N, CA, C and O atoms as CSV, one atom per row, in Angstrom:
chain,resi,resn,atom,element,x,y,z
A,1,UNK,N,N,5.973,95.173,-140.741
A,1,UNK,CA,C,4.353,96.669,-140.739
A,1,UNK,C,C,3.399,96.006,-139.497
A,1,UNK,O,O,3.079,94.830,-139.324
A,2,UNK,N,N,3.153,96.907,-138.902
A,2,UNK,CA,C,1.531,96.615,-138.319
A,2,UNK,C,C,0.065,96.713,-138.998
A,2,UNK,O,O,-0.371,97.032,-140.104
A,3,UNK,N,N,-0.215,96.483,-138.349
A,3,UNK,CA,C,-1.847,96.203,-139.228
A,3,UNK,C,C,-2.886,96.404,-138.060
A,3,UNK,O,O,-2.944,95.774,-137.004
A,4,UNK,N,N,-3.635,97.358,-138.467
A,4,UNK,CA,C,-5.398,97.576,-137.921
A,4,UNK,C,C,-6.369,96.198,-137.673
A,4,UNK,O,O,-6.284,95.261,-138.467
A,5,UNK,N,N,-7.157,96.154,-136.689
A,5,UNK,CA,C,-8.006,95.028,-136.434
A,5,UNK,C,C,-9.095,95.584,-135.608
A,5,UNK,O,O,-8.943,96.636,-134.987
A,6,UNK,N,N,-10.050,94.990,-135.589
A,6,UNK,CA,C,-11.040,95.713,-134.921
A,6,UNK,C,C,-10.708,95.169,-133.036
A,6,UNK,O,O,-10.412,94.044,-132.634
A,7,UNK,N,N,-10.905,96.464,-132.221
A,7,UNK,CA,C,-10.505,96.149,-131.063
A,7,UNK,C,C,-11.589,95.088,-130.425
A,7,UNK,O,O,-12.739,95.173,-130.857
A,8,UNK,N,N,-11.309,94.126,-129.457
A,8,UNK,CA,C,-12.515,92.944,-128.715
A,8,UNK,C,C,-13.340,92.688,-129.859
A,8,UNK,O,O,-14.499,93.026,-129.620
A,9,UNK,N,N,-13.220,92.328,-130.745
A,9,UNK,CA,C,-14.089,91.685,-131.811
A,9,UNK,C,C,-15.530,92.392,-131.888
A,9,UNK,O,O,-16.675,91.941,-131.921
A,10,UNK,N,N,-14.878,93.968,-131.906
A,10,UNK,CA,C,-16.288,94.610,-131.958
A,10,UNK,C,C,-17.259,95.305,-130.857
A,10,UNK,O,O,-17.947,96.325,-130.848
A,11,UNK,N,N,-16.929,94.062,-129.755
A,11,UNK,CA,C,-17.883,94.460,-128.642
A,11,UNK,C,C,-17.773,95.770,-128.014
A,11,UNK,O,O,-18.639,96.034,-127.179
A,12,UNK,N,N,-16.986,96.536,-128.223
A,12,UNK,CA,C,-17.445,97.861,-127.875
A,12,UNK,C,C,-17.986,98.769,-128.819
A,12,UNK,O,O,-17.934,99.954,-128.491
A,13,UNK,N,N,-18.637,98.415,-130.222
A,13,UNK,CA,C,-18.743,99.365,-131.061
A,13,UNK,C,C,-20.559,99.532,-130.942
A,13,UNK,O,O,-21.294,98.635,-131.355
A,14,UNK,N,N,-21.128,100.891,-130.280
A,14,UNK,CA,C,-22.606,100.981,-130.398
A,14,UNK,C,C,-22.753,100.981,-128.491
A,14,UNK,O,O,-23.816,101.242,-127.928
A,15,UNK,N,N,-21.626,100.681,-127.844
A,15,UNK,CA,C,-21.524,100.827,-126.429
A,15,UNK,C,C,-21.167,102.940,-125.942
A,15,UNK,O,O,-21.025,103.885,-126.717
A,16,UNK,N,N,-21.147,102.913,-124.488
A,16,UNK,CA,C,-21.134,103.849,-124.158
A,16,UNK,C,C,-19.816,103.945,-123.656
A,16,UNK,O,O,-19.612,102.976,-122.924
A,17,UNK,N,N,-18.857,104.670,-123.728
A,17,UNK,CA,C,-17.181,104.770,-123.508
A,17,UNK,C,C,-17.759,105.605,-121.731
A,17,UNK,O,O,-18.890,105.911,-121.353
A,18,UNK,N,N,-16.493,105.726,-121.075
A,18,UNK,CA,C,-16.183,106.390,-119.890
A,18,UNK,C,C,-16.424,107.552,-119.978
A,18,UNK,O,O,-16.744,108.099,-118.922
A,19,UNK,N,N,-16.378,108.373,-121.190
A,19,UNK,CA,C,-16.674,109.740,-121.034
A,19,UNK,C,C,-18.357,110.273,-121.725
A,19,UNK,O,O,-18.749,111.392,-122.055
A,20,UNK,N,N,-19.109,108.813,-121.747
A,20,UNK,CA,C,-20.653,108.953,-122.408
A,20,UNK,C,C,-20.128,108.704,-123.882
A,20,UNK,O,O,-20.837,107.890,-124.473
A,21,UNK,N,N,-19.093,109.183,-124.614
A,21,UNK,CA,C,-19.746,108.881,-125.857
A,21,UNK,C,C,-19.969,107.682,-126.447
A,21,UNK,O,O,-19.120,106.833,-126.174
A,22,UNK,N,N,-20.987,107.290,-127.286
A,22,UNK,CA,C,-21.514,106.305,-128.260
A,22,UNK,C,C,-20.161,106.017,-128.638
A,22,UNK,O,O,-19.536,107.030,-128.954
A,23,UNK,N,N,-19.138,104.301,-128.739
A,23,UNK,CA,C,-18.438,104.258,-129.671
A,23,UNK,C,C,-18.652,103.834,-131.213
A,23,UNK,O,O,-19.411,102.936,-131.576
A,24,UNK,N,N,-18.097,104.388,-131.799
A,24,UNK,CA,C,-18.624,104.216,-133.603
A,24,UNK,C,C,-17.595,103.473,-134.467
A,24,UNK,O,O,-17.767,102.909,-135.548
A,25,UNK,N,N,-16.339,103.627,-133.633
A,25,UNK,CA,C,-15.151,102.708,-134.372
A,25,UNK,C,C,-14.018,102.486,-133.831
A,25,UNK,O,O,-13.071,103.257,-133.987
A,26,UNK,N,N,-13.954,101.413,-133.127
A,26,UNK,CA,C,-12.456,101.085,-132.015
A,26,UNK,C,C,-11.641,100.121,-132.850
A,26,UNK,O,O,-11.977,99.037,-133.325
A,27,UNK,N,N,-10.458,100.789,-132.918
A,27,UNK,CA,C,-9.593,99.656,-133.806
A,27,UNK,C,C,-8.074,99.823,-132.937
A,27,UNK,O,O,-7.629,100.806,-132.345
A,28,UNK,N,N,-7.409,98.253,-133.151
A,28,UNK,CA,C,-6.016,97.803,-132.490
A,28,UNK,C,C,-5.010,98.011,-133.488
A,28,UNK,O,O,-5.310,97.970,-134.681
A,29,UNK,N,N,-3.835,98.233,-133.098
A,29,UNK,CA,C,-2.996,97.792,-134.303
A,29,UNK,C,C,-2.010,96.810,-132.937
A,29,UNK,O,O,-2.012,96.602,-131.724
A,30,UNK,N,N,-1.331,96.496,-134.084
A,30,UNK,CA,C,-0.835,95.066,-133.049
A,30,UNK,C,C,0.465,95.365,-133.001
A,30,UNK,O,O,1.254,94.420,-133.043
A,31,UNK,N,N,1.187,97.278,-132.863
A,31,UNK,CA,C,2.152,97.230,-133.046
A,31,UNK,C,C,2.323,98.217,-131.408
A,31,UNK,O,O,3.346,98.544,-130.805
A,32,UNK,N,N,1.077,98.433,-131.133
A,32,UNK,CA,C,0.541,99.092,-129.428
A,32,UNK,C,C,-0.101,100.365,-129.875
A,32,UNK,O,O,0.636,101.271,-129.484
A,33,UNK,N,N,-1.278,100.930,-130.602
A,33,UNK,CA,C,-1.796,101.488,-130.676
A,33,UNK,C,C,-3.260,101.119,-130.611
A,33,UNK,O,O,-3.599,99.958,-130.841
A,34,UNK,N,N,-4.231,102.144,-130.280
A,34,UNK,CA,C,-5.261,101.799,-130.508
A,34,UNK,C,C,-6.543,103.849,-130.379
A,34,UNK,O,O,-6.730,104.843,-129.678
A,35,UNK,N,N,-6.918,103.235,-131.532
A,35,UNK,CA,C,-7.659,104.684,-131.786
A,35,UNK,C,C,-9.416,104.290,-132.168
A,35,UNK,O,O,-9.845,103.329,-132.806
A,36,UNK,N,N,-10.168,105.406,-131.520
A,36,UNK,CA,C,-11.712,105.304,-130.870
A,36,UNK,C,C,-12.108,106.431,-131.732
A,36,UNK,O,O,-11.314,107.345,-131.955
A,37,UNK,N,N,-13.480,106.409,-132.305
A,37,UNK,CA,C,-14.415,107.458,-132.726
A,37,UNK,C,C,-15.617,107.112,-132.151
A,37,UNK,O,O,-16.106,105.984,-132.219
A,38,UNK,N,N,-16.223,108.291,-131.447
A,38,UNK,CA,C,-16.889,108.305,-130.499
A,38,UNK,C,C,-18.103,109.899,-130.718
A,38,UNK,O,O,-17.671,111.031,-130.936
A,39,UNK,N,N,-19.162,109.647,-130.623
A,39,UNK,CA,C,-19.737,110.732,-130.746
A,39,UNK,C,C,-20.749,111.013,-129.289
A,39,UNK,O,O,-21.489,110.194,-128.743
A,40,UNK,N,N,-20.518,112.291,-128.943
A,40,UNK,CA,C,-21.400,112.684,-127.318
A,40,UNK,C,C,-22.335,113.674,-127.574
A,40,UNK,O,O,-22.073,114.228,-128.642
A,41,UNK,N,N,-22.886,113.925,-127.268
A,41,UNK,CA,C,-24.067,114.915,-127.186
A,41,UNK,C,C,-23.944,116.079,-128.362
A,41,UNK,O,O,-24.608,116.373,-129.356
A,42,UNK,N,N,-22.422,116.720,-127.553
A,42,UNK,CA,C,-22.602,117.954,-128.397
A,42,UNK,C,C,-21.114,117.634,-129.354
A,42,UNK,O,O,-21.038,118.404,-130.311
A,43,UNK,N,N,-20.314,116.955,-129.281
A,43,UNK,CA,C,-18.906,116.293,-130.161
A,43,UNK,C,C,-18.897,115.034,-131.309
A,43,UNK,O,O,-19.914,114.394,-131.579
A,44,UNK,N,N,-17.743,114.824,-131.853
A,44,UNK,CA,C,-17.225,114.125,-132.395
A,44,UNK,C,C,-16.051,113.751,-131.790
A,44,UNK,O,O,-15.323,114.739,-131.692
A,45,UNK,N,N,-15.581,112.824,-131.371
A,45,UNK,CA,C,-13.887,112.831,-131.154
A,45,UNK,C,C,-13.341,111.799,-131.573
A,45,UNK,O,O,-14.002,110.796,-131.843
A,46,UNK,N,N,-12.123,111.856,-131.692
A,46,UNK,CA,C,-11.418,110.918,-132.290
A,46,UNK,C,C,-10.127,110.733,-131.015
A,46,UNK,O,O,-9.523,111.806,-131.000
A,47,UNK,N,N,-9.643,109.966,-130.185
A,47,UNK,CA,C,-9.236,109.513,-129.391
A,47,UNK,C,C,-7.908,108.343,-129.851
A,47,UNK,O,O,-8.281,107.238,-130.245
A,48,UNK,N,N,-6.493,108.611,-129.788
A,48,UNK,CA,C,-5.448,107.930,-129.845
A,48,UNK,C,C,-4.955,107.898,-128.819
A,48,UNK,O,O,-4.742,108.860,-128.081
A,49,UNK,N,N,-4.536,106.029,-128.506
A,49,UNK,CA,C,-3.812,106.079,-127.512
A,49,UNK,C,C,-2.616,104.814,-127.712
A,49,UNK,O,O,-2.866,103.661,-128.061
A,50,UNK,N,N,-1.564,105.256,-127.460
A,50,UNK,CA,C,0.286,104.488,-127.753
A,50,UNK,C,C,0.595,104.097,-126.336
A,50,UNK,O,O,0.872,104.946,-125.490
A,51,UNK,N,N,0.547,102.825,-126.081
A,51,UNK,CA,C,0.244,102.299,-124.977
A,51,UNK,C,C,1.586,103.030,-124.232
A,51,UNK,O,O,2.449,103.456,-124.999
A,52,UNK,N,N,1.728,103.138,-123.257
A,52,UNK,CA,C,3.209,103.407,-122.555
A,52,UNK,C,C,3.041,105.137,-122.840
A,52,UNK,O,O,3.181,105.720,-121.765
A,53,UNK,N,N,2.922,105.577,-123.364
A,53,UNK,CA,C,3.849,106.868,-123.921
A,53,UNK,C,C,2.393,107.921,-124.194
A,53,UNK,O,O,2.714,108.988,-123.672
A,54,UNK,N,N,0.847,108.086,-124.824
A,54,UNK,CA,C,0.300,108.782,-125.156
A,54,UNK,C,C,-0.881,108.238,-125.054
A,54,UNK,O,O,-1.240,107.061,-125.020
A,55,UNK,N,N,-1.593,109.492,-124.998
A,55,UNK,CA,C,-3.411,109.820,-125.522
A,55,UNK,C,C,-3.420,110.926,-125.697
A,55,UNK,O,O,-3.004,111.794,-124.929
A,56,UNK,N,N,-4.093,111.113,-127.160
A,56,UNK,CA,C,-4.162,112.349,-127.589
A,56,UNK,C,C,-5.902,111.976,-127.668
A,56,UNK,O,O,-6.358,110.858,-127.427
A,57,UNK,N,N,-6.682,113.124,-128.041
A,57,UNK,CA,C,-8.128,113.357,-127.736
A,57,UNK,C,C,-8.310,114.076,-128.808
A,57,UNK,O,O,-7.480,114.983,-128.743
A,58,UNK,N,N,-8.987,114.190,-129.843
A,58,UNK,CA,C,-9.218,116.029,-130.954
A,58,UNK,C,C,-10.793,115.824,-130.962
A,58,UNK,O,O,-11.258,114.717,-130.691
A,59,UNK,N,N,-11.459,116.706,-131.218
A,59,UNK,CA,C,-13.143,116.995,-130.706
A,59,UNK,C,C,-13.010,117.564,-132.328
A,59,UNK,O,O,-12.143,118.239,-132.884
A,60,UNK,N,N,-14.473,116.875,-132.875
A,60,UNK,CA,C,-14.920,117.939,-134.269
A,60,UNK,C,C,-16.193,118.615,-134.129
A,60,UNK,O,O,-16.650,118.777,-132.998
A,61,UNK,N,N,-16.854,119.052,-135.210
A,61,UNK,CA,C,-18.173,119.378,-135.291
A,61,UNK,C,C,-18.812,118.247,-136.325
A,61,UNK,O,O,-19.758,117.483,-136.132
A,62,UNK,N,N,-18.098,118.384,-137.303
A,62,UNK,CA,C,-19.334,117.004,-137.853
A,62,UNK,C,C,-18.462,115.373,-138.350
A,62,UNK,O,O,-17.250,115.230,-138.194
A,63,UNK,N,N,-19.150,114.552,-138.799
A,63,UNK,CA,C,-19.243,113.567,-138.621
A,63,UNK,C,C,-17.696,113.339,-140.305
A,63,UNK,O,O,-16.761,112.560,-140.491
A,64,UNK,N,N,-18.050,114.046,-140.770
A,64,UNK,CA,C,-17.316,114.087,-142.039
A,64,UNK,C,C,-15.351,114.085,-141.683
A,64,UNK,O,O,-14.389,113.365,-141.948
A,65,UNK,N,N,-15.672,115.587,-140.824
A,65,UNK,CA,C,-14.339,116.130,-140.489
A,65,UNK,C,C,-13.396,114.597,-139.529
A,65,UNK,O,O,-12.308,114.072,-139.765
A,66,UNK,N,N,-14.528,114.292,-138.359
A,66,UNK,CA,C,-13.953,113.239,-137.558
A,66,UNK,C,C,-13.437,112.245,-138.341
A,66,UNK,O,O,-12.319,111.784,-138.114
A,67,UNK,N,N,-14.332,111.753,-139.503
A,67,UNK,CA,C,-14.246,110.286,-140.051
A,67,UNK,C,C,-12.889,110.149,-141.150
A,67,UNK,O,O,-12.353,109.096,-141.499
A,68,UNK,N,N,-12.465,111.762,-141.634
A,68,UNK,CA,C,-11.308,112.176,-142.278
A,68,UNK,C,C,-10.297,111.736,-141.554
A,68,UNK,O,O,-9.798,110.642,-141.821
A,69,UNK,N,N,-9.813,112.534,-140.489
A,69,UNK,CA,C,-8.948,112.987,-139.527
A,69,UNK,C,C,-8.821,111.412,-138.582
A,69,UNK,O,O,-7.662,111.184,-138.236
A,70,UNK,N,N,-9.646,110.562,-138.236
A,70,UNK,CA,C,-9.510,108.817,-138.251
A,70,UNK,C,C,-9.244,108.168,-138.794
A,70,UNK,O,O,-8.895,107.094,-138.303
A,71,UNK,N,N,-9.224,108.366,-140.133
A,71,UNK,CA,C,-8.460,107.789,-141.502
A,71,UNK,C,C,-6.730,108.161,-141.237
A,71,UNK,O,O,-5.807,107.382,-141.472
A,72,UNK,N,N,-6.610,109.513,-140.707
A,72,UNK,CA,C,-5.044,110.055,-141.309
A,72,UNK,C,C,-4.169,109.848,-140.198
A,72,UNK,O,O,-2.977,109.550,-140.137
A,73,UNK,N,N,-5.301,110.144,-139.076
A,73,UNK,CA,C,-4.381,109.705,-137.580
A,73,UNK,C,C,-3.929,107.823,-137.764
A,73,UNK,O,O,-2.904,107.188,-137.514
A,74,UNK,N,N,-4.949,107.542,-138.180
A,74,UNK,CA,C,-4.425,106.225,-138.177
A,74,UNK,C,C,-3.449,105.733,-139.078
A,74,UNK,O,O,-2.580,104.980,-138.636
A,75,UNK,N,N,-3.469,106.170,-140.745
A,75,UNK,CA,C,-2.358,106.219,-141.345
A,75,UNK,C,C,-1.328,106.918,-140.826
A,75,UNK,O,O,-0.251,106.352,-141.012
A,76,UNK,N,N,-1.268,107.869,-140.283
A,76,UNK,CA,C,0.239,108.686,-139.699
A,76,UNK,C,C,0.652,107.974,-138.611
A,76,UNK,O,O,1.850,107.773,-138.413
A,77,UNK,N,N,-0.207,107.567,-137.878
A,77,UNK,CA,C,0.587,107.116,-136.352
A,77,UNK,C,C,1.275,105.617,-136.728
A,77,UNK,O,O,1.349,104.899,-135.731
A,78,UNK,N,N,1.680,105.136,-137.699
A,78,UNK,CA,C,2.669,104.301,-138.256
A,78,UNK,C,C,4.221,104.073,-138.224
A,78,UNK,O,O,5.072,103.204,-138.031
A,79,UNK,N,N,4.080,105.195,-138.486
A,79,UNK,CA,C,5.232,106.479,-138.276
A,79,UNK,C,C,6.311,105.983,-136.862
A,79,UNK,O,O,7.333,105.352,-136.593
A,80,UNK,N,N,5.199,106.806,-136.251
A,80,UNK,CA,C,5.631,106.912,-134.414
A,80,UNK,C,C,5.694,105.244,-134.023
A,80,UNK,O,O,6.699,104.815,-133.458
A,81,UNK,N,N,4.811,104.538,-134.284
A,81,UNK,CA,C,4.965,102.748,-133.725
A,81,UNK,C,C,6.301,102.444,-134.600
A,81,UNK,O,O,7.119,101.722,-134.031
A,82,UNK,N,N,6.653,102.919,-135.975
A,82,UNK,CA,C,7.701,102.087,-136.260
A,82,UNK,C,C,9.123,102.401,-135.098
A,82,UNK,O,O,9.920,101.586,-134.635
A,83,UNK,N,N,9.026,103.971,-134.874
A,83,UNK,CA,C,10.047,104.344,-134.278
A,83,UNK,C,C,10.186,104.314,-132.850
A,83,UNK,O,O,11.215,104.513,-132.205
A,84,UNK,N,N,8.921,104.015,-132.387
A,84,UNK,CA,C,8.546,103.474,-131.036
A,84,UNK,C,C,9.492,101.704,-130.874
A,84,UNK,O,O,10.379,101.317,-130.114
A,85,UNK,N,N,8.867,101.159,-131.798
A,85,UNK,CA,C,9.383,99.717,-131.853
A,85,UNK,C,C,10.381,99.623,-131.782
A,85,UNK,O,O,10.778,98.902,-130.867
A,86,UNK,N,N,11.586,100.386,-132.830
A,86,UNK,CA,C,13.141,100.031,-132.899
A,86,UNK,C,C,14.020,100.473,-131.731
A,86,UNK,O,O,14.212,101.524,-131.121
A,87,UNK,N,N,14.629,98.782,-131.666
A,87,UNK,CA,C,15.261,98.365,-130.499
A,87,UNK,C,C,16.419,99.697,-130.671
A,87,UNK,O,O,16.746,100.426,-131.608
A,88,UNK,N,N,16.937,99.529,-128.823
A,88,UNK,CA,C,17.767,100.479,-129.239
A,88,UNK,C,C,17.380,102.088,-129.218
A,88,UNK,O,O,18.110,102.936,-128.705
A,89,UNK,N,N,16.110,102.372,-129.859
A,89,UNK,CA,C,16.084,103.818,-130.042
A,89,UNK,C,C,15.849,104.857,-128.617
A,89,UNK,O,O,15.441,104.363,-127.566
A,90,UNK,N,N,16.145,106.259,-128.735
A,90,UNK,CA,C,16.254,106.738,-127.621
A,90,UNK,C,C,14.779,107.434,-127.039
A,90,UNK,O,O,13.860,107.695,-127.815
A,91,UNK,N,N,14.731,107.584,-126.172
A,91,UNK,CA,C,13.820,108.058,-125.585
A,91,UNK,C,C,13.237,109.559,-126.462
A,91,UNK,O,O,12.039,109.675,-126.721
A,92,UNK,N,N,14.357,110.749,-126.895
A,92,UNK,CA,C,14.085,111.243,-127.184
A,92,UNK,C,C,13.824,111.877,-128.703
A,92,UNK,O,O,13.679,112.985,-129.221
A,93,UNK,N,N,13.854,110.496,-129.080
A,93,UNK,CA,C,13.831,110.199,-130.580
A,93,UNK,C,C,12.140,109.955,-130.777
A,93,UNK,O,O,11.536,110.581,-131.648
A,94,UNK,N,N,11.350,108.847,-129.752
A,94,UNK,CA,C,10.025,108.815,-129.302
A,94,UNK,C,C,9.825,109.968,-129.337
A,94,UNK,O,O,9.513,110.458,-130.422
A,95,UNK,N,N,9.945,110.912,-128.021
A,95,UNK,CA,C,9.501,111.772,-127.799
A,95,UNK,C,C,9.099,113.110,-129.084
A,95,UNK,O,O,8.051,113.745,-129.198
A,96,UNK,N,N,10.386,113.197,-129.926
A,96,UNK,CA,C,10.347,114.108,-130.961
A,96,UNK,C,C,8.809,113.211,-131.745
A,96,UNK,O,O,7.778,113.855,-131.548
A,97,UNK,N,N,8.651,112.221,-132.345
A,97,UNK,CA,C,7.824,111.431,-133.687
A,97,UNK,C,C,6.785,111.850,-132.521
A,97,UNK,O,O,6.134,112.750,-133.051
A,98,UNK,N,N,6.347,111.690,-131.362
A,98,UNK,CA,C,4.998,111.941,-130.665
A,98,UNK,C,C,4.795,113.385,-130.895
A,98,UNK,O,O,3.672,113.754,-131.236
A,99,UNK,N,N,5.848,114.342,-130.733
A,99,UNK,CA,C,5.745,116.004,-130.820
A,99,UNK,C,C,5.492,116.090,-132.321
A,99,UNK,O,O,4.732,117.056,-132.386
A,100,UNK,N,N,5.624,115.779,-133.203
A,100,UNK,CA,C,5.442,115.776,-134.525
A,100,UNK,C,C,4.204,115.525,-134.677
A,100,UNK,O,O,3.366,116.382,-134.956
A,101,UNK,N,N,3.974,114.316,-134.506
A,101,UNK,CA,C,2.690,114.283,-134.613
A,101,UNK,C,C,1.321,114.407,-133.624
A,101,UNK,O,O,0.182,114.033,-133.900
A,102,UNK,N,N,1.734,114.962,-132.555
A,102,UNK,CA,C,0.339,116.060,-132.118
A,102,UNK,C,C,0.500,117.178,-132.667
A,102,UNK,O,O,-0.566,117.692,-133.008
A,103,UNK,N,N,1.714,117.964,-132.967
A,103,UNK,CA,C,1.709,118.932,-134.035
A,103,UNK,C,C,0.865,118.702,-135.428
A,103,UNK,O,O,0.364,119.628,-136.065
A,104,UNK,N,N,0.815,117.755,-135.678
A,104,UNK,CA,C,0.193,117.211,-137.109
A,104,UNK,C,C,-0.949,116.994,-136.782
A,104,UNK,O,O,-1.891,117.018,-137.575
A,105,UNK,N,N,-1.028,116.783,-135.738
A,105,UNK,CA,C,-3.017,116.510,-135.678
A,105,UNK,C,C,-3.498,117.193,-134.184
A,105,UNK,O,O,-3.733,116.411,-133.263
A,106,UNK,N,N,-3.621,118.464,-133.991
A,106,UNK,CA,C,-3.866,118.675,-132.873
A,106,UNK,C,C,-5.214,118.854,-132.540
A,106,UNK,O,O,-5.537,119.081,-131.374
């Protein structure tokens, strides 16, 4: 089972992202994912990156919504990572899992 930890020893928290948002939370998963919570001037976003497969960003109007979805996405991506990291799995299975994830978290 994979686990989450603070990305880069927390050095990104409080910094400004490339898009101009303030990084509030930034975690990495040892199975190949990174999730970041950022606040911009008129938005709060959650970005999920799966190494070599996808980048997915969602935008919210409230902190509570963004934080709730951050936790839900972080938990749910473990099933996608499990499929990606299964030896011999077909790309079709991986893309199906990614598509299901994006449909669940539009």
